C-alpha positions in Angstrom: 108.5 102.4 101.9 106.8 105.8 101.9 105.7 107.8 98.9 108.5 110.4 99.4 111.1 107.7 99.4 109.7 106.2 96.2 109.7 109.6 94.5 113.3 110.2 95.6 114.4 106.8 94.3 112.6 107.4 91.0 114.3 110.8 90.6 117.7 109.2 91.4 117.1 106.5 88.7 116.0 109.2 86.2 119.1 111.2 86.9 121.1 108.6 85.1 119.1 108.8 81.9 118.2 112.5 81.4 120.4 114.6 79.1 120.1 117.6 81.4 119.9 116.6 85.1 118.9 120.2 86.0 115.5 119.4 84.6 114.9 117.2 87.6 115.2 120.1 90.0 111.8 121.4 88.9 110.2 117.9 88.4 106.7 117.3 89.7 104.5 114.2 89.5 103.1 115.7 86.3 106.5 115.9 84.7 106.4 113.9 81.4 109.5 111.6 81.2 109.8 111.7 77.5 108.6 115.2 76.6 109.7 117.2 79.6 112.9 115.4 80.6 113.9 114.6 77.0 114.4 110.9 77.6 114.0 108.8 74.5 111.6 105.9 74.4 114.4 103.3 74.2 115.9 104.7 77.4 112.4 104.6 79.0 112.6 100.8 78.6 116.0 100.9 80.5 114.4 103.0 83.2 111.5 100.5 83.7 114.1 97.7 84.0 116.0 99.7 86.6 112.7 100.2 88.5 112.3 96.5 88.6 115.9 96.0 89.9 115.8 98.8 92.5 112.3 98.0 93.8 112.5 94.2 93.5 109.4 93.8 91.3 108.3 92.7 87.9 106.6 95.3 85.7 104.5 93.8 82.9 104.6 95.4 79.4 101.0 96.7 79.7 101.9 98.4 83.0 105.1 99.8 81.6 103.2 101.3 78.6 101.1 103.4 81.0 104.2 105.1 82.5 104.5 108.5 80.9 105.0 110.9 83.9 106.9 110.7 87.2 103.6 110.3 89.0 102.6 107.4 86.8 105.9 105.7 87.7 105.4 106.3 91.5 101.8 105.1 91.4 102.8 101.9 89.6 105.5 101.2 92.0 103.2 101.9 95.0 100.6 99.6 93.4 103.1 96.8 92.8 104.6 97.1 96.3 101.2 96.9 98.0 
């Protein structure tokens, strides 16, 4: 799976958790999931679980703690998929 496909799937997953989906229209890899997209930390746990389901992988707590931006999520998924 290519990087663009991963980014698109990550955005699709996030769409279900952001209060204002229009914020995703301007999202970049530097977009902070909690600060910029207004996702609360409890929802971020749900998002990580959804990443595990969609991408068929296990994400350890230490790895999940390092996910703060869209780019962090994409990099982690790429790393786990390799």
